[in-house]
C-alpha positions as CSV (number, residue, x, y, z in Angstrom):
1,X,-23.9,-52.7,99.1
2,X,-21.9,-49.6,100.0
3,X,-22.4,-46.4,98.0
4,X,-19.5,-44.9,96.2
5,X,-15.8,-45.9,96.4
6,X,-15.6,-47.1,100.0
7,X,-12.4,-48.9,100.9
8,X,-11.4,-50.1,104.3
9,X,-8.1,-51.1,105.6
10,X,-8.8,-54.8,105.2
11,X,-9.3,-54.5,101.4
12,X,-10.6,-52.5,98.5
13,X,-14.1,-52.2,97.2
14,X,-14.6,-53.5,93.6
15,X,-13.5,-50.9,91.0
16,X,-11.7,-48.6,93.5
17,X,-8.2,-47.4,93.3
18,X,-5.7,-48.2,96.1
19,X,-6.2,-45.8,99.0
20,X,-3.8,-42.9,99.5
21,X,-3.5,-40.8,102.5
22,X,-5.4,-37.5,102.3
23,X,-2.6,-34.9,101.9
24,X,-2.3,-32.1,104.4
25,X,-0.5,-28.8,103.8
26,X,1.6,-27.1,106.5
27,X,-1.2,-25.3,108.3
28,X,-1.7,-24.9,112.0
29,X,-3.8,-27.1,114.2
30,X,-6.1,-25.2,116.6
31,X,-8.2,-26.4,119.5
32,X,-12.0,-26.5,119.1
33,X,-12.5,-26.9,122.9
34,X,-10.7,-24.7,125.4
35,X,-10.9,-27.3,128.2
36,X,-12.8,-24.9,130.5
37,X,-16.3,-24.2,129.1
38,X,-18.5,-24.6,126.0
39,X,-17.4,-21.4,124.3
40,X,-17.7,-22.0,120.5
41,X,-20.4,-24.7,121.0
42,X,-24.1,-24.6,121.4
43,X,-26.5,-27.2,122.8
44,X,-28.5,-28.4,125.8
45,X,-26.5,-27.7,128.9
46,X,-28.6,-30.1,130.9
47,X,-27.1,-32.9,128.8
48,X,-23.7,-31.4,127.9
49,X,-21.2,-30.1,130.4
50,X,-17.5,-29.7,131.1
51,X,-15.8,-31.7,133.8
52,X,-12.1,-31.8,134.5
53,X,-11.2,-30.5,131.1
54,X,-13.5,-33.0,129.3
55,X,-16.8,-32.4,127.4
56,X,-19.3,-34.9,128.9
57,X,-22.6,-35.9,127.3
58,X,-24.6,-37.5,130.1
59,X,-28.1,-38.8,129.3
60,X,-30.6,-40.1,131.8
61,X,-32.3,-41.8,128.8
62,X,-34.0,-39.6,126.1
63,X,-36.4,-40.2,123.2
64,X,-34.6,-38.1,120.6
65,X,-31.0,-37.6,119.4
66,X,-29.3,-34.6,120.9
67,X,-26.2,-32.7,119.6
68,X,-23.6,-30.3,120.9
69,X,-22.6,-28.3,117.9
70,X,-19.9,-25.9,116.9
71,X,-21.0,-22.4,116.1
72,X,-18.5,-22.3,113.2
73,X,-18.6,-24.3,109.9
74,X,-15.8,-26.1,108.2
75,X,-15.1,-27.5,104.8
76,X,-11.8,-29.4,104.3
77,X,-10.0,-30.4,107.5
78,X,-8.4,-33.0,109.7
79,X,-10.3,-33.3,113.0
80,X,-8.5,-35.1,115.8
81,X,-10.0,-35.9,119.2
82,X,-10.2,-38.6,121.9
83,X,-13.5,-40.2,122.9
84,X,-14.6,-42.5,125.6
85,X,-18.0,-44.3,125.6
86,X,-18.3,-45.2,129.2
87,X,-18.5,-49.0,129.6
88,X,-19.0,-49.1,125.8
89,X,-22.7,-48.8,126.4
90,X,-25.0,-46.7,124.2
91,X,-24.5,-44.9,120.9
92,X,-22.9,-41.7,120.0
93,X,-21.1,-40.1,117.0
94,X,-19.3,-37.1,115.6
95,X,-21.2,-35.1,113.0
96,X,-19.2,-33.2,110.4
97,X,-20.2,-31.3,107.3
98,X,-23.6,-31.2,109.0
99,X,-26.4,-28.7,109.9
100,X,-29.2,-28.7,112.4
101,X,-32.6,-29.7,111.0
102,X,-35.0,-26.8,111.3
103,X,-37.8,-27.4,113.9
104,X,-36.0,-30.6,115.1
105,X,-33.3,-31.7,117.6
106,X,-31.7,-33.6,114.7
107,X,-28.7,-32.9,112.5
108,X,-28.3,-33.8,108.8
109,X,-24.9,-34.8,107.4
110,X,-22.1,-37.2,107.8
111,X,-21.4,-39.0,111.1
112,X,-18.3,-40.8,112.3
113,X,-20.1,-43.4,114.4
114,X,-19.4,-44.4,118.0
115,X,-21.0,-47.5,119.7
116,X,-20.9,-51.2,119.7
117,X,-21.2,-52.7,116.2
118,X,-20.9,-49.1,114.8
119,X,-17.5,-47.9,115.9
120,X,-15.5,-46.1,113.2
121,X,-18.2,-46.4,110.5
122,X,-19.4,-43.6,108.3
123,X,-23.1,-43.0,108.6
124,X,-25.4,-40.5,106.7
125,X,-27.6,-38.9,109.4
126,X,-31.1,-37.8,108.6
127,X,-30.4,-37.9,104.8
128,X,-29.8,-41.3,103.3
129,X,-30.1,-42.8,106.8
130,X,-27.6,-45.6,106.0
131,X,-24.1,-46.7,106.7
132,X,-22.0,-45.5,103.8
133,X,-18.8,-47.5,104.8
134,X,-17.7,-49.7,107.7
135,X,-14.5,-51.3,108.8
136,X,-13.9,-55.1,108.7
137,X,-14.9,-56.6,112.1
138,X,-11.5,-58.2,112.6
139,X,-9.8,-54.8,112.2
140,X,-12.2,-53.2,114.6
141,X,-11.7,-55.9,117.2
142,X,-7.9,-55.4,116.9
143,X,-7.8,-51.6,117.3
144,X,-10.8,-50.6,119.5
145,X,-10.3,-50.0,123.2
146,X,-13.8,-50.7,124.5
147,X,-14.8,-48.4,127.5
148,X,-11.4,-46.7,127.3
149,X,-10.1,-43.6,125.5
150,X,-9.8,-43.9,121.8
151,X,-8.1,-41.6,119.3
152,X,-10.4,-40.7,116.5
153,X,-9.6,-38.8,113.3
154,X,-11.7,-37.5,110.5
155,X,-10.0,-36.4,107.3
156,X,-12.3,-34.5,104.9
157,X,-10.8,-33.2,101.6
158,X,-13.2,-32.5,98.8
159,X,-15.4,-35.5,98.2
160,X,-13.0,-37.9,99.9
161,X,-13.4,-38.7,103.6
162,X,-11.3,-41.0,105.8
163,X,-11.9,-42.2,109.3
164,X,-9.1,-43.4,111.6
165,X,-9.3,-45.1,115.0
166,X,-6.2,-45.4,117.1
167,X,-4.1,-44.8,114.1
168,X,-5.7,-47.3,111.8
169,X,-7.7,-46.3,108.7
170,X,-11.2,-47.8,109.1
171,X,-13.0,-46.0,106.3
172,X,-11.9,-44.5,103.0
173,X,-14.9,-43.1,101.2
174,X,-15.4,-40.9,98.1
175,X,-18.8,-39.2,97.8
176,X,-20.3,-40.1,94.4
177,X,-23.2,-37.6,94.5
178,X,-22.5,-34.1,93.4
179,X,-25.4,-32.4,95.3
180,X,-24.2,-33.5,98.8
181,X,-22.9,-30.7,100.9
182,X,-19.2,-30.8,101.6
183,X,-19.2,-28.2,104.3
184,X,-21.0,-27.6,107.6
185,X,-20.7,-27.8,111.4
186,X,-19.3,-30.3,113.7
187,X,-21.5,-31.9,116.3
188,X,-21.2,-34.4,119.2
189,X,-24.1,-36.8,119.6
190,X,-26.1,-38.4,122.4
191,X,-28.3,-41.0,120.8
192,X,-31.9,-41.7,121.8
193,X,-32.4,-44.6,124.1
194,X,-31.3,-45.7,127.6
195,X,-28.9,-43.8,129.8
196,X,-25.4,-43.3,128.6
197,X,-22.3,-41.2,129.1
198,X,-19.8,-40.2,126.4
199,X,-16.7,-38.1,126.9
200,X,-14.6,-36.0,124.5
201,X,-11.3,-34.3,125.0
202,X,-8.3,-32.9,123.1
203,X,-10.5,-31.7,120.2
204,X,-8.3,-30.1,117.5
205,X,-8.8,-29.2,113.9
206,X,-6.4,-28.5,111.0
207,X,-8.1,-26.8,108.2
208,X,-6.8,-27.6,104.7
């Protein structure tokens, strides 16, 4: 059972109110990636690099999760980017409202998931270690472009978070626990396991 009020585009969780779009004020959208280098980010440059204006996470196969992380923290925002999981093989994700775990390669916080059977789900990395909300399989089959570029959006406003894939809302989740951090850094993930390549471009954020 999903925790909290988690509604997806195919329907509403019991007891939830109909989903409304997260409102945005007239504030500017700024790039988080300059298209040239990893200024504003920190991580393992053996795994993360910039090629042709794209952030590339290229893993030969690793035994731990690795993250490229912003040096700045964010609270309420709309994050928009494009992601390509090459050949739709492997697992990745976009951390938000997250922090690095001391003495570990891990991060703790929310993750907008990327990967077969996980796309456009909301996962709680290194904390509750569970999927908090997930899209209906028929919705995902209709909107996902496997192996191609996908438009991903994360809307975070107070305890409410929405994920959108290629313009369709896949998750609408309100955090029920008052002690969960609602601010933190943004990170891009290479998951442990076999070799994979994941690409990110046009990364922009609109703070609310």
